[in-house]
SELOKOL-959956 format. One record per residue (C-alpha): residue in three letters; x, z, y. Coordinates in steps of 0.25 Angstrom, whole numbers, plus 2048, in hexadecimal, padded with zeros to 3 digits. Layout:
BEGIN
{r 'Ala'; {X; Z; Y}}
...
END
This chain:
BEGIN
{r 'Met'; {994; EC8; 544}}
{r 'Thr'; {99B; EBB; 542}}
{r 'Ser'; {99D; EB6; 534}}
{r 'Leu'; {9A8; EAE; 52D}}
{r 'Phe'; {99D; EA4; 52B}}
{r 'Asp'; {998; EA2; 539}}
{r 'Pro'; {99D; E96; 541}}
{r 'Ile'; {9A8; E96; 54B}}
{r 'Gln'; {9AD; E8D; 556}}
{r 'Leu'; {9BB; E8A; 555}}
{r 'Gly'; {9BE; E82; 561}}
{r 'Ala'; {9B7; E74; 55F}}
{r 'Ile'; {9B5; E77; 551}}
{r 'Ala'; {9A7; E7E; 54C}}
{r 'Ala'; {9AB; E85; 540}}
{r 'Pro'; {99F; E89; 537}}
{r 'Asn'; {9A5; E95; 532}}
{r 'Arg'; {9B1; E9E; 535}}
{r 'Ile'; {9B9; E9C; 528}}
{r 'Leu'; {9C4; E92; 52A}}
{r 'Met'; {9CD; E8C; 520}}
{r 'Ala'; {9DB; E90; 523}}
{r 'Pro'; {9E6; E85; 523}}
{r 'Leu'; {9EC; E84; 515}}
{r 'Thr'; {9F8; E7B; 511}}
{r 'Arg'; {9F4; E74; 504}}
{r 'Ala'; {9FF; E69; 503}}
{r 'Arg'; {9F5; E5E; 4FF}}
{r 'Ala'; {9FA; E53; 508}}
{r 'Thr'; {A04; E48; 505}}
{r 'Arg'; {A13; E49; 507}}
{r 'Asp'; {A11; E41; 514}}
{r 'His'; {A08; E4D; 518}}
{r 'Val'; {9FB; E44; 518}}
{r 'Pro'; {9EE; E4B; 513}}
{r 'Thr'; {9E8; E46; 506}}
{r 'Ala'; {9DA; E44; 500}}
{r 'Leu'; {9DB; E51; 4F9}}
{r 'Met'; {9DB; E58; 506}}
{r 'Val'; {9CE; E52; 50A}}
{r 'Asp'; {9C7; E59; 4FE}}
{r 'Tyr'; {9CE; E66; 501}}
{r 'Tyr'; {9CA; E67; 50F}}
{r 'Arg'; {9BC; E62; 50D}}
{r 'Gln'; {9BA; E6D; 503}}
{r 'Arg'; {9BC; E77; 50D}}
{r 'Ala'; {9B4; E72; 519}}
{r 'Ser'; {9AB; E7E; 519}}
{r 'Ala'; {9B5; E86; 520}}
{r 'Gly'; {9B2; E89; 52E}}
{r 'Leu'; {9BE; E81; 532}}
{r 'Ile'; {9CA; E7C; 529}}
{r 'Ile'; {9D8; E7D; 52E}}
{r 'Ser'; {9E0; E72; 527}}
{r 'Glu'; {9EC; E75; 51F}}
{r 'Ala'; {9F9; E75; 528}}
{r 'Thr'; {9FB; E67; 52D}}
{r 'Gly'; {A08; E62; 532}}
{r 'Ile'; {A09; E5D; 540}}
{r 'Ser'; {A16; E55; 53D}}
{r 'Arg'; {A20; E52; 532}}
{r 'Gln'; {A2A; E5C; 538}}
{r 'Gly'; {A20; E67; 538}}
{r 'Leu'; {A1A; E65; 52A}}
{r 'Gly'; {A23; E6B; 51F}}
{r 'Trp'; {A18; E6E; 514}}
{r 'Pro'; {A18; E64; 508}}
{r 'Tyr'; {A0B; E5C; 507}}
{r 'Ala'; {A05; E62; 514}}
{r 'Pro'; {9FD; E59; 51D}}
{r 'Gly'; {A01; E54; 52B}}
{r 'Leu'; {9FA; E4F; 537}}
{r 'Trp'; {A05; E47; 53E}}
{r 'Ser'; {A02; E39; 539}}
{r 'Glu'; {9F7; E2F; 539}}
{r 'Glu'; {9F7; E2F; 529}}
{r 'Gln'; {9F5; E3E; 529}}
{r 'Val'; {9EA; E3D; 534}}
{r 'Glu'; {9E2; E33; 52B}}
{r 'Ala'; {9E4; E3B; 51F}}
{r 'Trp'; {9DE; E47; 525}}
{r 'Lys'; {9D1; E40; 52A}}
{r 'Pro'; {9CB; E40; 51C}}
{r 'Val'; {9CE; E4F; 51B}}
{r 'Thr'; {9C7; E53; 529}}
{r 'Ala'; {9BC; E49; 526}}
{r 'Ala'; {9B9; E50; 519}}
{r 'Val'; {9B9; E5E; 51F}}
{r 'His'; {9AF; E59; 52A}}
{r 'Asp'; {9A6; E52; 521}}
{r 'Ala'; {9A5; E5F; 519}}
{r 'Gly'; {9A1; E66; 526}}
{r 'Gly'; {9AE; E6C; 528}}
{r 'Arg'; {9B9; E6D; 534}}
{r 'Ile'; {9C8; E6C; 533}}
{r 'Val'; {9D4; E6E; 53C}}
{r 'Ala'; {9E2; E6A; 539}}
{r 'Gln'; {9ED; E74; 539}}
{r 'Leu'; {9F9; E6F; 540}}
{r 'Trp'; {A06; E73; 53A}}
{r 'His'; {A15; E73; 53D}}
{r 'Met'; {A1D; E7B; 533}}
{r 'Gly'; {A29; E7D; 53C}}
{r 'Arg'; {A35; E84; 534}}
{r 'Leu'; {A2C; E84; 527}}
{r 'Val'; {A2F; E75; 526}}
{r 'His'; {A39; E70; 51C}}
{r 'Pro'; {A41; E63; 51E}}
{r 'Ala'; {A3E; E5F; 50F}}
{r 'Val'; {A30; E5D; 513}}
{r 'Thr'; {A31; E58; 521}}
{r 'Gly'; {A3E; E51; 522}}
{r 'Glu'; {A40; E58; 52F}}
{r 'Asp'; {A47; E65; 533}}
{r 'Pro'; {A3D; E71; 536}}
{r 'Val'; {A3B; E76; 544}}
{r 'Ser'; {A38; E84; 549}}
{r 'Ser'; {A38; E8D; 555}}
{r 'Ser'; {A46; E92; 550}}
{r 'Ala'; {A51; E8F; 546}}
{r 'Ile'; {A4C; E99; 53C}}
{r 'Ala'; {A49; E95; 52E}}
{r 'Ala'; {A3D; E99; 527}}
{r 'Pro'; {A3E; EA2; 51B}}
{r 'Gly'; {A39; E9E; 50D}}
{r 'His'; {A38; E90; 508}}
{r 'Ala'; {A32; E83; 50C}}
{r 'His'; {A28; E7C; 503}}
{r 'Thr'; {A2D; E6D; 502}}
{r 'Tyr'; {A2A; E61; 4F8}}
{r 'Glu'; {A37; E65; 4F1}}
{r 'Gly'; {A34; E74; 4EF}}
{r 'Asn'; {A37; E80; 4F8}}
{r 'Lys'; {A43; E7F; 501}}
{r 'Asp'; {A49; E89; 50B}}
{r 'Tyr'; {A44; E87; 519}}
{r 'Pro'; {A4F; E81; 522}}
{r 'Thr'; {A52; E86; 530}}
{r 'Pro'; {A4A; E7F; 53A}}
{r 'Arg'; {A4F; E7A; 548}}
{r 'Pro'; {A48; E80; 554}}
{r 'Leu'; {A3E; E77; 55A}}
{r 'Glu'; {A44; E72; 568}}
{r 'Val'; {A3B; E74; 574}}
{r 'Ser'; {A3D; E65; 577}}
{r 'Glu'; {A35; E62; 569}}
{r 'Ile'; {A29; E6B; 56C}}
{r 'Pro'; {A22; E60; 574}}
{r 'Gln'; {A22; E57; 568}}
{r 'Leu'; {A1E; E62; 55F}}
{r 'Leu'; {A12; E64; 568}}
{r 'Glu'; {A0E; E56; 568}}
{r 'Thr'; {A0F; E56; 558}}
{r 'Tyr'; {A05; E61; 558}}
{r 'Ala'; {9FC; E59; 562}}
{r 'His'; {9FD; E4D; 559}}
{r 'Ala'; {9FA; E54; 54D}}
{r 'Ala'; {9EE; E5A; 554}}
{r 'Arg'; {9E9; E4D; 558}}
{r 'Asn'; {9EB; E47; 54A}}
{r 'Ala'; {9E3; E53; 545}}
{r 'Arg'; {9D7; E4F; 54E}}
{r 'Ala'; {9D9; E40; 54A}}
{r 'Ala'; {9D8; E44; 53B}}
{r 'Gly'; {9CB; E4B; 53D}}
{r 'Phe'; {9CF; E5A; 53E}}
{r 'Asp'; {9C6; E63; 547}}
{r 'Gly'; {9D3; E69; 54E}}
{r 'Val'; {9E0; E6F; 54A}}
{r 'Gln'; {9E7; E7C; 548}}
{r 'Ile'; {9F5; E7E; 54D}}
{r 'His'; {9FD; E85; 542}}
{r 'Ala'; {A05; E90; 54A}}
{r 'Ala'; {A06; E9A; 53E}}
{r 'Asn'; {A0D; E9D; 531}}
{r 'Gly'; {A1B; E9B; 535}}
{r 'Tyr'; {A1A; E8C; 539}}
{r 'Leu'; {A20; E86; 546}}
{r 'Ile'; {A17; E8C; 551}}
{r 'Asp'; {A17; E99; 54A}}
{r 'Glu'; {A27; E98; 54A}}
{r 'Phe'; {A26; E97; 559}}
{r 'Leu'; {A1C; EA2; 55A}}
{r 'Arg'; {A23; EAD; 552}}
{r 'Asp'; {A30; EB3; 556}}
{r 'Gly'; {A35; EB5; 548}}
{r 'Val'; {A38; EA6; 548}}
{r 'Asn'; {A38; EA2; 557}}
{r 'Gln'; {A46; EA6; 55D}}
{r 'Arg'; {A45; E9C; 568}}
{r 'Ser'; {A4A; E9F; 576}}
{r 'Asp'; {A43; E94; 57D}}
{r 'Asp'; {A35; E93; 582}}
{r 'Tyr'; {A2F; E93; 574}}
{r 'Gly'; {A36; EA0; 570}}
{r 'Gly'; {A38; EAF; 574}}
{r 'Ser'; {A2B; EB4; 57A}}
{r 'Ala'; {A1D; EB3; 574}}
{r 'Asp'; {A18; EAA; 57E}}
{r 'Asn'; {A24; EA1; 57B}}
{r 'Arg'; {A22; EA1; 56C}}
{r 'Val'; {A13; E9E; 56E}}
{r 'Arg'; {A17; E92; 577}}
{r 'Leu'; {A18; E87; 56B}}
{r 'Leu'; {A0A; E8C; 566}}
{r 'Arg'; {A04; E8B; 574}}
{r 'Glu'; {A0A; E7D; 576}}
{r 'Val'; {A06; E78; 568}}
{r 'Thr'; {9F8; E7D; 56A}}
{r 'Gly'; {9F7; E78; 578}}
{r 'Thr'; {9FC; E6A; 574}}
{r 'Val'; {9F2; E69; 568}}
{r 'Val'; {9E7; E6E; 571}}
{r 'Asp'; {9EA; E63; 57B}}
{r 'Ala'; {9EA; E59; 570}}
{r 'Ile'; {9DC; E5D; 569}}
{r 'Gly'; {9D6; E68; 571}}
{r 'Ala'; {9D6; E77; 570}}
{r 'Asp'; {9C9; E78; 569}}
{r 'Arg'; {9CF; E70; 55D}}
{r 'Thr'; {9DC; E78; 55D}}
{r 'Ala'; {9DF; E85; 555}}
{r 'Val'; {9EC; E8D; 552}}
{r 'Arg'; {9F0; E95; 546}}
{r 'Leu'; {9F9; EA1; 548}}
{r 'Ser'; {9FF; EAC; 53E}}
{r 'Pro'; {A02; EB8; 547}}
{r 'Asn'; {A05; EC3; 53D}}
{r 'Gly'; {A11; EC4; 534}}
{r 'Glu'; {A1C; EBB; 52E}}
{r 'Thr'; {A18; EAD; 529}}
{r 'Gln'; {A22; EA4; 523}}
{r 'Gly'; {A2E; EAB; 52A}}
{r 'Thr'; {A27; EAB; 538}}
{r 'Asp'; {A24; EB8; 53E}}
{r 'Asp'; {A23; EBF; 54C}}
{r 'Ser'; {A28; ECC; 551}}
{r 'Asp'; {A1C; ECF; 55A}}
{r 'Pro'; {A10; EC7; 556}}
{r 'Ala'; {A07; ED0; 55E}}
{r 'Ser'; {A0E; ECB; 56B}}
{r 'Leu'; {A0F; EBD; 566}}
{r 'Phe'; {A02; EB8; 561}}
{r 'Pro'; {9F9; EBD; 56D}}
{r 'Val'; {A02; EB4; 575}}
{r 'Ala'; {9FF; EA8; 56B}}
{r 'Ala'; {9F0; EAC; 56B}}
{r 'Gln'; {9EF; EAC; 57A}}
{r 'Ala'; {9F6; E9E; 57B}}
{r 'Leu'; {9EC; E98; 571}}
{r 'Asp'; {9E0; E9F; 577}}
{r 'Ala'; {9E4; E99; 585}}
{r 'Leu'; {9E4; E8B; 57E}}
{r 'Gly'; {9D6; E8D; 579}}
{r 'Ile'; {9D8; E89; 56A}}
{r 'Ala'; {9CD; E88; 560}}
{r 'Phe'; {9D1; E94; 558}}
{r 'Leu'; {9DD; E9C; 553}}
{r 'Glu'; {9E0; E9F; 545}}
{r 'Leu'; {9E9; EAB; 541}}
{r 'Arg'; {9EF; EAC; 533}}
{r 'Glu'; {9F2; EBB; 532}}
{r 'Leu'; {9F9; EC1; 526}}
{r 'Thr'; {9F5; ECE; 520}}
{r 'Pro'; {9FD; ED9; 519}}
{r 'Thr'; {9F7; ED4; 50C}}
{r 'Gly'; {9F6; EC5; 50E}}
{r 'Thr'; {9F7; EBC; 502}}
{r 'Tyr'; {9FF; EB2; 508}}
{r 'Gly'; {A08; EB9; 512}}
{r 'Ser'; {A06; EC7; 517}}
{r 'Ser'; {A0A; ECF; 523}}
{r 'Glu'; {A09; EDE; 529}}
{r 'Val'; {A09; ED8; 537}}
{r 'Pro'; {9FB; EDB; 53C}}
{r 'Arg'; {9F1; ED0; 53F}}
{r 'Gln'; {9F2; ECB; 54D}}
{r 'Ser'; {9E4; EC5; 54D}}
{r 'Pro'; {9DE; ED1; 555}}
{r 'Leu'; {9E8; ECF; 560}}
{r 'Ile'; {9E8; EC0; 560}}
{r 'Arg'; {9D8; EC1; 561}}
{r 'Gln'; {9DA; EC8; 56E}}
{r 'His'; {9E2; EBC; 574}}
{r 'Phe'; {9DB; EB0; 56D}}
{r 'Lys'; {9CC; EAF; 570}}
{r 'Gly'; {9C9; EA2; 568}}
{r 'Pro'; {9C5; EA2; 559}}
{r 'Leu'; {9CF; EAA; 551}}
{r 'Ile'; {9D0; EA7; 542}}
{r 'Leu'; {9D7; EB0; 539}}
{r 'Asn'; {9DE; EAD; 52B}}
{r 'Ser'; {9E5; EB3; 51F}}
{r 'Asp'; {9DF; EBA; 513}}
{r 'Tyr'; {9D1; EBC; 518}}
{r 'Thr'; {9C5; EBF; 50F}}
{r 'Lys'; {9B7; EBD; 513}}
{r 'Ala'; {9B6; ECC; 517}}
{r 'Ser'; {9C3; ECD; 51F}}
{r 'Ala'; {9BF; EBF; 526}}
{r 'Gln'; {9B2; EC4; 52A}}
{r 'Ala'; {9B8; ED1; 52F}}
{r 'Ala'; {9C2; ECA; 537}}
{r 'Ile'; {9B7; EC2; 53E}}
{r 'Asp'; {9AF; ECF; 540}}
{r 'Ser'; {9BB; ED6; 547}}
{r 'Gly'; {9BB; ECB; 552}}
{r 'Val'; {9C9; EC7; 54F}}
{r 'Ala'; {9C6; EBB; 547}}
{r 'Asp'; {9BC; EAF; 549}}
{r 'Gly'; {9BE; EA9; 53C}}
{r 'Ile'; {9C7; EAA; 530}}
{r 'Ala'; {9D0; E9F; 529}}
{r 'Phe'; {9D1; EA0; 51A}}
{r 'Gly'; {9DC; E99; 513}}
{r 'Arg'; {9DE; E9B; 504}}
{r 'Pro'; {9D0; E9E; 501}}
{r 'Phe'; {9CC; E90; 506}}
{r 'Ile'; {9D7; E8A; 4FD}}
{r 'Ala'; {9CF; E8F; 4F0}}
{r 'Asn'; {9C1; E8F; 4F6}}
{r 'Pro'; {9BC; E82; 4FD}}
{r 'Asp'; {9AF; E89; 500}}
{r 'Leu'; {9B5; E96; 505}}
{r 'Val'; {9AB; E97; 510}}
{r 'Glu'; {99F; E97; 507}}
{r 'Arg'; {9A6; EA0; 4FD}}
{r 'Leu'; {9A9; EAA; 508}}
{r 'Arg'; {99A; EA9; 50D}}
{r 'Ile'; {994; EAD; 500}}
{r 'Asp'; {9A0; EB6; 4FB}}
{r 'Ala'; {9A3; EAD; 4EF}}
{r 'Pro'; {9B0; EAE; 4E7}}
{r 'Leu'; {9BC; EA7; 4EC}}
{r 'Asn'; {9C4; E9D; 4E4}}
{r 'Glu'; {9D3; EA2; 4E2}}
{r 'Trp'; {9DD; E98; 4E8}}
{r 'Asn'; {9E9; E93; 4E0}}
{r 'Pro'; {9F6; E94; 4E8}}
{r 'Lys'; {9FD; E8B; 4DE}}
{r 'Thr'; {9F5; E7F; 4E3}}
{r 'Phe'; {9F6; E83; 4F2}}
{r 'Tyr'; {A00; E78; 4F5}}
{r 'Thr'; {9FF; E6E; 4E9}}
{r 'Gln'; {9FB; E60; 4EC}}
{r 'Gly'; {9EF; E5E; 4E3}}
{r 'Ala'; {9E0; E62; 4E2}}
{r 'Glu'; {9E2; E6E; 4DA}}
{r 'Gly'; {9E1; E7B; 4E2}}
{r 'Tyr'; {9DD; E72; 4EE}}
{r 'Thr'; {9CF; E6B; 4EC}}
{r 'Asp'; {9CB; E71; 4DF}}
{r 'Tyr'; {9C7; E7F; 4E2}}
{r 'Pro'; {9B8; E81; 4DE}}
{r 'Val'; {9AD; E83; 4E8}}
{r 'Leu'; {9A1; E8C; 4E6}}
{r 'Glu'; {998; E82; 4E0}}
{r 'Lys'; {9A2; E7E; 4D5}}
{r 'Val'; {9A5; E8D; 4D2}}
{r 'Ala'; {996; E8F; 4D0}}
END
């Protein structure tokens, strides 16, 4: 039987195990969205993951509304990422950049620009800004004439990721951000070629992914989807009809892997009674399929044994356990994470979690 600790080929990336580090926003960059030296240590510490998926990283100022999150649109950002990727590689690891456009979840207080989305529907809740929480404004619908420029922005960020030393990229098409806002009919109320039918709503995902594939190769391009349940106000009335269409489109492009963040009824950060779509998606996507959300070692191995998953992405356990792979391998106790330091700007709760040798 295949084990969590067996190697796996993810496109061009030879991963030594099937325990991936999920993308985790940590807010340790500058206000200009430039990576910092502290981030070098953080990612180096976690290089034993089969593959690190970086924190969500903005493709443009328009699309990056999270304070102190990093970007990949400027030369300064590219140069600042180079020590991070070099440190991971020197420690024997592999890392891809997650490309992020936040869509309607952007606030002008952070970007200085009005948010865009599939439709003019404001998100519920509040945006996190440098001045505290603020109500989300109503976004303007993205014009069809703007989409070619958006595609080039994704391609530019993907090329910048490779120039910065990343082994590839993952397109963030989940969690209620821009591409997800086009995918799911709870937000997408368009009547043009990007709205209505499932095939139309998948169009932007297909075009973004195809553009990135053309820029850096299918074997270095991955995608993240969140196919079950509401996320940040984004939901779909019939995910079982929508996401097979998305999976078929991505399968046809031959991407390196597909990651699914699937909520559970008892999820610790978000929950849903909508059944997991991964068994259905597995029928339509033949490449490596990575699952994410609230997995333990036992449930992760069971997902691989079932044939649905090829690997598992762990999020919060990697925050508190830089050596998570070894801890899982020998069934060592796990450190508890501290939510109060998830998005602070210092080393506390970021690079100071102990590894097994220090515990001993």
